[in-house]
C-alpha positions in Angstrom: 111.5 97.1 88.1 109.3 100.1 87.3 105.9 100.5 89.0 103.2 102.6 87.3 100.1 103.4 89.3 96.8 104.5 87.9 93.5 105.6 89.4 93.0 108.0 92.2 91.2 111.3 92.1 88.4 113.1 93.9 85.5 111.2 95.3 82.7 112.0 97.8 82.5 110.2 101.1 80.9 106.8 100.7 82.1 106.6 97.1 84.5 104.1 95.5 87.8 104.2 93.6 90.0 101.6 92.2 93.8 101.9 92.1 95.9 99.8 89.8 99.6 99.3 89.5 101.7 97.5 86.9 105.2 96.3 87.4 107.5 96.3 84.3 111.0 95.4 83.5 112.9 92.2 83.0 114.8 89.6 85.0 112.7 89.7 88.1 110.1 87.7 90.0 107.5 89.6 92.0 107.2 88.2 95.6 104.6 90.6 97.0 102.9 93.8 96.1 101.0 96.3 98.1 99.9 99.9 98.8 101.1 102.4 101.3 99.6 105.8 101.9 100.7 109.0 103.5 98.4 111.7 104.6 99.5 115.3 105.3 101.1 115.5 108.7 100.9 111.7 109.3 103.3 108.9 109.0 103.3 106.5 106.1 101.3 103.4 106.7 100.7 100.1 104.9 97.2 99.9 103.6 97.2 96.4 102.1 99.6 93.8 100.7 99.3 90.6 98.8 101.8 87.8 98.4 102.4 85.8 95.3 100.3 83.0 96.9 97.4 85.4 97.4 97.8 85.9 101.2 96.5 89.4 102.0 97.1 91.8 104.8 95.1 95.0 105.6 95.5 97.9 107.9 92.7 97.8 110.5 90.9 100.9 109.4 90.4 99.6 105.8 89.3 96.1 106.6 85.9 95.3 105.1 86.1 98.4 102.8 89.2 97.8 100.7 90.1 94.7 98.7 93.5 94.0 97.2 94.0 91.6 94.4 96.7 90.8 91.9 97.3 89.2 88.5 100.6 87.3 88.8 100.8 86.8 85.0 100.6 90.5 84.4 102.5 91.6 87.5 99.6 94.0 88.4 97.9 94.7 91.7 94.5 96.3 92.2 93.1 98.1 95.2 89.4 98.4 95.2 88.4 101.1 97.8 84.7 101.2 98.8 82.9 103.3 101.4 85.6 105.9 101.3 86.0 108.3 104.2 87.7 111.7 104.4 90.4 110.1 106.5 91.3 107.9 103.6 92.6 111.1 101.8 96.3 110.5 101.2 98.9 109.9 98.5 98.9 106.2 97.8 102.1 104.4 96.7 102.3 101.1 95.0 105.1 98.9 96.2 106.7 95.6 95.2 109.1 93.1 96.6 110.9 91.4 93.8 113.7 88.8 93.5 116.3 89.6 90.9 120.1 89.3 90.6 120.1 86.7 93.5 118.6 89.1 96.0 115.3 90.6 97.2 114.7 94.2 96.5 111.9 96.7 97.4 110.5 99.0 94.8 108.2 102.0 95.0 106.1 103.7 92.4 105.1 107.3 92.1 102.2 108.1 94.3 98.7 108.8 93.2 96.5 111.2 95.1 93.2 110.1 96.6 91.0 112.9 97.9 87.7 112.1 99.7 85.7 115.2 100.2 82.2 116.5 99.6 
C-alpha cells in the first residue's frame, strides 16, 4: 500500500487548509485512515482518524476545528483544517491500517508540511 499526501503549505492564523491522501496498490482492504503530526521538538501525535464505518476520533486541541472524512471507494482521506493556529504547525503524515495477506498492517505516507504563521 502506498500513501500519497497532498495539500499543506503556509497559511495565516485563522486560515484554512485541506490535506488529502490517497492509498494505492492492490490486494488490500483499508480498515482505517488518519493523520498524525509532529512539530519540532515535540512527540508525534494522532490528529484524527476515521474507520471504514465512518467512526471518527480527534485529538482534543483540534476538535471543532478539523474535520476528517473519507471516500471508501477511492481509498482517500481528507482533513479539513479551519481556524488554524500557530501551534498547528507541524509535518502531517497520512496513515492507514489495511488488511492484506491475511494480516493487518500499518502504513505511513510521506509527510506534508503545514506552517501557520503571519
